[in-house]
C-alpha positions as CSV (number, residue, x, y, z in Angstrom):
1,M,20.3,11.5,58.2
2,K,20.0,7.7,56.6
3,N,16.8,8.8,56.1
4,V,18.0,12.3,54.1
5,L,20.4,9.7,52.0
6,T,17.7,7.2,50.8
7,L,15.0,10.7,50.1
8,T,18.4,11.8,48.4
9,L,18.9,8.6,46.3
10,Y,15.5,8.3,45.4
11,L,15.2,11.8,44.2
12,I,18.1,10.8,42.1
13,L,17.3,7.2,40.0
14,T,13.8,9.1,39.6
15,A,15.5,12.0,37.8
16,S,17.2,9.6,36.1
17,F,14.4,7.5,35.2
18,S,12.7,10.3,34.1
19,S,15.1,11.7,31.6
20,C,15.6,8.9,30.4
21,Q,11.8,7.9,29.0
22,F,12.0,12.2,27.5
23,Q,15.0,10.9,26.1
24,E,13.6,8.6,23.6
25,K,10.0,10.0,24.0
26,S,12.5,12.9,22.1
27,H,13.8,11.3,19.5
28,Y,10.2,9.6,17.9
29,V,9.0,13.3,18.7
30,S,11.7,15.4,17.0
31,A,11.7,12.3,14.1
32,K,7.9,12.3,12.9
33,Q,8.3,16.2,12.4
34,L,11.4,15.0,10.2
35,Y,9.3,12.4,8.7
36,K,6.4,15.1,8.3
37,E,9.2,17.6,6.5
38,G,10.3,15.1,4.1
39,K,13.4,14.6,6.0
40,Y,13.3,11.0,5.9
41,Q,17.0,10.0,6.3
42,K,17.1,11.9,9.4
43,A,13.6,11.3,10.8
44,A,15.3,6.8,10.3
45,E,18.2,8.2,12.0
46,E,16.2,8.7,15.5
47,L,13.6,6.1,15.1
48,K,16.3,3.9,15.3
49,K,17.2,5.9,17.9
50,E,14.3,5.3,19.6
51,I,13.9,1.5,18.4
52,A,17.6,1.4,20.0
53,N,15.6,2.5,23.4
54,N,12.7,1.2,23.3
55,S,12.3,-1.8,21.2
56,G,9.1,-2.8,22.1
57,S,7.9,0.4,19.7
58,I,5.6,-0.7,17.1
59,D,4.6,2.7,15.7
60,A,8.3,3.1,15.8
61,H,9.4,0.5,13.5
62,Y,6.4,1.5,11.7
63,L,7.8,4.4,10.6
64,L,10.6,3.6,10.1
65,G,9.6,1.2,7.3
66,N,8.0,4.2,6.2
67,S,11.2,6.3,6.0
68,Y,12.9,3.7,4.7
69,Y,10.8,3.7,1.6
70,Y,10.6,6.6,0.4
71,L,14.5,7.0,0.6
72,K,13.6,3.3,-1.9
73,M,15.2,1.6,0.9
74,Y,12.5,-1.4,-0.3
75,Q,14.3,-4.3,1.2
76,E,15.0,-2.1,5.5
77,A,11.6,-0.8,5.1
78,E,9.9,-4.9,4.5
79,E,13.0,-6.1,7.2
80,E,11.0,-3.3,10.0
81,Y,7.2,-3.7,8.5
82,R,7.9,-7.9,8.8
83,Q,9.3,-6.7,12.6
84,I,5.9,-5.5,13.4
85,L,4.4,-9.3,12.6
86,E,6.3,-10.5,15.0
87,M,5.9,-8.1,18.2
88,N,1.5,-9.5,19.2
89,P,-0.1,-6.4,17.3
90,S,-3.7,-5.4,16.9
91,D,-4.9,-6.3,13.6
92,E,-5.1,-2.7,12.8
93,Q,-1.1,-2.8,13.4
94,L,-0.7,-5.7,11.2
95,A,-3.1,-5.1,8.4
96,K,-1.2,-1.9,7.6
97,A,2.8,-4.0,8.5
98,Y,0.9,-6.3,5.5
99,V,0.6,-3.2,3.6
100,G,3.6,-2.5,3.9
101,I,5.1,-5.1,2.8
102,G,3.1,-5.5,-0.3
103,I,3.8,-1.6,-1.4
104,T,8.5,-2.6,-1.1
105,Y,7.0,-5.2,-2.9
106,R,5.3,-4.2,-6.0
107,D,7.9,-0.8,-6.0
108,R,9.8,-4.0,-6.8
109,K,8.0,-5.3,-9.3
110,K,7.4,-8.6,-7.3
111,Y,3.4,-8.1,-8.7
112,D,2.6,-11.7,-7.3
113,A,4.1,-11.5,-3.6
114,A,3.3,-7.6,-3.2
115,I,-1.1,-9.1,-4.0
116,E,-0.4,-12.0,-1.8
117,Q,0.5,-9.1,1.4
118,F,-2.2,-7.1,0.1
119,K,-4.8,-10.2,0.4
120,K,-3.8,-10.8,3.8
121,A,-4.6,-7.4,4.7
122,I,-8.3,-7.2,3.4
123,A,-8.3,-11.2,5.1
124,I,-8.1,-8.7,8.8
125,D,-10.3,-6.4,7.3
126,E,-12.4,-6.5,4.5
127,N,-12.8,-2.6,4.2
128,L,-9.1,-1.6,4.1
129,V,-9.4,0.9,1.2
130,K,-5.8,1.3,1.5
131,A,-4.9,-2.6,0.3
132,R,-7.8,-2.4,-2.3
133,F,-6.3,0.8,-4.0
134,F,-2.8,-0.7,-4.2
135,M,-4.5,-4.1,-5.2
136,G,-5.7,-2.8,-7.5
137,D,-2.7,-1.1,-8.6
138,V,-0.7,-3.4,-9.1
139,Y,-2.7,-6.1,-10.8
140,V,-3.3,-2.7,-13.6
141,A,0.7,-3.2,-13.1
142,K,1.6,-6.0,-14.0
143,G,-1.1,-6.4,-17.1
144,D,-4.6,-7.4,-16.0
145,V,-6.5,-4.4,-16.0
146,F,-9.6,-5.7,-16.6
147,E,-9.0,-7.4,-12.9
148,G,-7.4,-3.6,-11.5
149,I,-10.6,-1.7,-12.8
150,A,-12.7,-4.1,-11.1
151,I,-10.9,-3.7,-7.7
152,F,-10.9,0.3,-8.8
153,K,-13.7,-0.1,-8.7
154,K,-15.4,-2.1,-5.5
155,T,-12.6,0.2,-3.3
156,L,-15.9,2.8,-4.3
157,E,-18.2,1.1,-3.3
158,L,-16.5,2.0,0.1
159,A,-15.2,5.5,-0.1
160,P,-17.1,6.8,-3.6
161,D,-14.9,10.2,-3.2
162,E,-11.6,9.5,-3.7
163,L,-10.1,11.2,-6.3
164,Q,-6.0,8.7,-6.0
165,I,-8.8,6.3,-6.5
166,Y,-11.2,8.0,-9.6
167,L,-7.0,8.9,-11.4
168,R,-6.1,5.4,-10.9
169,L,-9.7,4.3,-12.3
170,A,-8.7,6.9,-15.9
171,H,-5.6,5.8,-16.1
172,A,-6.3,1.7,-16.1
173,Y,-9.0,2.9,-19.1
174,G,-6.8,4.8,-20.8
175,L,-4.4,1.4,-21.4
176,L,-7.4,0.2,-22.7
177,G,-8.3,3.0,-24.9
178,Y,-11.6,3.2,-23.1
179,R,-11.4,7.2,-23.7
180,K,-15.6,8.2,-23.1
181,E,-15.1,5.7,-19.3
182,A,-11.4,7.5,-18.9
183,I,-13.0,11.2,-19.1
184,D,-16.0,10.3,-17.6
185,A,-13.4,9.2,-14.2
186,Y,-11.0,12.5,-14.8
187,K,-14.3,15.1,-14.7
188,K,-15.5,13.1,-11.1
189,V,-12.2,13.8,-10.0
190,L,-12.6,17.4,-10.7
191,E,-16.5,17.0,-8.6
192,I,-14.4,17.2,-6.2
193,D,-11.6,18.5,-7.1
194,R,-12.1,21.9,-8.9
195,S,-8.4,22.6,-9.3
196,F,-6.8,19.5,-8.9
197,R,-3.6,19.7,-10.9
198,N,-2.6,17.5,-14.2
199,V,-6.5,16.5,-14.6
200,H,-7.9,19.2,-16.7
201,D,-4.9,18.8,-18.5
202,A,-4.8,14.9,-18.6
203,L,-9.0,15.7,-19.9
204,G,-7.9,17.7,-23.1
205,V,-5.7,15.2,-24.1
206,L,-8.4,12.9,-24.4
207,Y,-10.4,14.8,-25.9
208,L,-7.3,15.5,-28.9
209,E,-7.0,11.7,-29.4
210,E,-11.3,11.9,-29.8
211,D,-10.4,14.8,-32.3
212,S,-12.4,16.9,-30.1
213,Y,-10.5,19.7,-30.6
214,E,-12.6,22.6,-28.8
215,E,-13.2,20.8,-26.0
216,A,-9.0,20.0,-25.9
217,I,-8.6,23.3,-26.3
218,Q,-11.5,24.8,-23.6
219,E,-10.0,21.8,-21.0
220,F,-5.6,22.8,-22.2
221,K,-6.6,26.8,-20.8
222,R,-8.6,25.8,-17.5
223,E,-5.5,24.0,-16.3
224,L,-3.4,26.7,-17.9
225,E,-5.8,29.1,-15.2
226,L,-5.1,27.1,-12.4
227,Y,-1.4,26.3,-12.9
228,P,0.2,28.8,-15.8
229,D,3.3,26.9,-14.8
230,S,2.4,24.0,-17.0
231,K,5.2,23.9,-19.6
232,G,3.7,20.5,-20.9
233,T,-0.1,21.8,-21.2
234,V,1.4,25.4,-23.0
235,Y,2.7,22.4,-26.0
236,N,-0.5,20.7,-25.9
237,L,-2.3,23.7,-26.4
238,G,0.1,24.3,-29.1
239,H,-0.6,21.5,-30.7
240,A,-4.4,21.3,-30.2
241,Y,-4.7,24.5,-32.6
242,Y,-2.6,23.2,-35.5
243,K,-4.8,19.4,-35.3
244,K,-7.4,22.7,-34.8
245,G,-5.9,24.1,-38.1
246,D,-5.5,27.2,-36.7
247,L,-1.8,26.7,-37.3
248,E,-0.9,30.6,-35.9
249,E,-2.9,29.3,-32.7
250,A,-0.1,27.4,-32.5
251,M,3.2,28.2,-33.4
252,S,2.8,30.7,-30.5
253,H,1.8,28.6,-28.4
254,L,4.8,26.3,-29.3
255,R,7.2,28.5,-29.6
256,I,6.5,29.6,-25.4
257,A,6.4,26.5,-24.8
258,L,10.3,26.4,-26.3
259,K,11.5,28.8,-24.5
260,S,10.5,27.3,-21.2
261,D,11.6,24.1,-23.0
262,P,14.4,24.8,-25.1
263,D,15.9,21.4,-25.8
264,N,12.5,19.1,-26.1
265,P,12.2,17.4,-28.9
266,N,8.2,16.6,-29.2
267,I,8.0,21.2,-29.5
268,K,10.6,21.2,-32.1
269,C,9.1,18.4,-33.4
270,A,5.9,19.7,-33.5
271,I,7.4,23.6,-34.9
272,A,8.7,22.2,-37.9
273,G,5.3,20.2,-38.1
274,V,2.6,23.6,-38.3
275,H,5.7,24.6,-41.4
276,L,4.6,21.7,-43.2
277,G,1.4,22.7,-42.9
278,K,2.2,26.8,-44.0
279,N,4.1,24.8,-46.9
280,N,7.3,26.5,-45.5
281,I,9.5,23.4,-47.1
282,N,12.8,24.7,-46.5
283,E,12.3,25.7,-43.0
284,A,10.5,22.7,-42.1
285,K,13.5,20.1,-43.7
286,R,16.1,22.3,-41.8
287,L,14.4,22.0,-38.0
288,L,13.9,18.3,-38.7
289,E,17.5,17.0,-40.1
290,D,19.0,19.3,-37.0
291,L,16.1,17.2,-34.7
292,I,17.7,13.9,-36.2
293,L,21.5,15.3,-36.0
294,N,20.3,16.5,-32.3
295,N,18.0,13.7,-31.0
296,P,19.3,10.0,-33.4
297,T,16.9,8.0,-31.6
298,Y,13.8,10.5,-31.4
299,P,11.6,8.5,-34.1
300,D,8.7,10.9,-34.5
301,A,11.3,13.6,-36.8
302,Y,12.2,10.7,-38.4
303,Y,8.5,9.9,-39.1
304,S,8.0,14.2,-40.1
305,L,11.0,14.5,-42.5
306,G,9.3,10.6,-44.0
307,W,6.3,11.9,-45.1
308,L,8.3,15.6,-46.2
309,Y,9.7,13.9,-48.1
310,D,7.1,11.6,-49.7
311,E,4.3,14.0,-49.9
312,K,6.0,17.1,-50.3
313,L,8.9,16.3,-52.6
314,S,8.1,13.6,-53.6
315,K,11.1,11.1,-53.4
316,L,10.5,8.0,-52.5
317,N,13.9,6.7,-51.9
318,E,14.7,9.0,-49.2
319,A,11.0,8.5,-47.5
320,L,11.2,4.2,-47.8
321,K,14.9,5.4,-45.0
322,Y,12.5,7.9,-43.4
323,Y,10.0,5.7,-43.0
324,S,11.8,2.2,-42.2
325,K,13.7,4.3,-39.2
326,F,10.6,5.8,-38.1
327,L,9.4,2.2,-37.8
328,E,12.4,0.8,-36.6
329,L,13.1,3.1,-33.3
330,S,8.9,2.7,-32.7
331,M,8.7,-1.1,-32.3
332,N,11.3,-0.9,-29.6
333,S,10.2,2.3,-27.9
334,N,7.0,1.8,-24.6
335,N,5.2,4.7,-26.3
336,T,3.8,2.1,-28.6
337,R,0.8,1.4,-26.5
338,K,-0.3,5.1,-27.2
339,N,-3.1,4.9,-29.8
340,D,-1.7,8.1,-31.6
341,T,1.3,6.2,-32.4
342,F,-0.5,2.6,-33.0
343,Q,-2.2,3.7,-35.9
344,R,0.9,6.3,-37.4
345,I,3.1,2.7,-37.0
346,E,0.4,1.3,-38.9
347,W,-0.1,3.5,-41.4
348,T,4.0,3.6,-41.8
349,K,3.8,-0.2,-42.5
350,K,1.2,0.2,-45.3
351,R,2.7,3.1,-47.0
352,I,5.9,1.4,-46.8
353,Q,5.0,-1.5,-48.7
354,E,3.2,1.1,-51.2
355,I,6.5,2.8,-52.0
356,K,8.2,-0.6,-52.6
357,M,5.1,-1.7,-54.8
358,T,5.7,2.1,-56.2
359,L,9.8,1.4,-56.8
360,S,9.7,-2.3,-57.8
361,P,11.0,-2.5,-61.2
């Protein structure tokens, strides 16, 4: 009888222990699935239960850190990654934790601290592509674009088919105004994936800035063939036709763009520009005045209205007023580094001085 009771107790304890193990495992397995589905809050809840039962699970702390990161809970994410540093991790796990900490610093704009973490990861594994990629990204974000480019190029030696690096490289070249190099980088992306979204559109914009209107139009059309729902590309195509001088095609595409995005001031301003090109002065003036009324901080409307008064109506006092407002708004804008905006600002400064000299007694 005693042996039967002992065996029964052993089976109960074994069953309870197995049930507990299964419960703990199910939290982590469930969390991984939720994380994969993008349900980061629910994944975090499951992972906290997992860690409560098994605080030494490095994988659980890492996944919880990632979940917090995607929830934009950067401090909490950093704390989870730092937990790993104290848990006797493998070199691979340690490097991943440093990268995780670095990314949280990057997104909080603590760029130097982020770079320090990425360098720690690279010291463990000098071929760690992710650490080098993010470090290049941070250098670009902090304004050291040349260093960022150098790091991207070095990273491509390790991962020559990683299209995300080419994308960031193209972006960095674009910030410097190196359009040819940016075009080449985007073309490398298309060699890897011919249908990668937004790349044909980005190429079209660069060709447009190069005044290569036919090439721009072809790239915008390719983007729309792949992704007909690309609203911005419809606008860009209309703008390219306008720059080429094909005002009918420009108006056709701009009206399509406006239907899908009726409050977009860029589209409205471009339509006014087409009316100006057709010499429909009153309609252009009405559209621009209405645009300013509804979007009083939109600089391009002031520029276009200034140009209308200057070139079409020869009303220099009115032109001066609108040009000056354009400068005021543009100098406070984050877009002044764009090449076309910069050129327009410089031209407007010069034109204002000419008008003032003309108007002076």
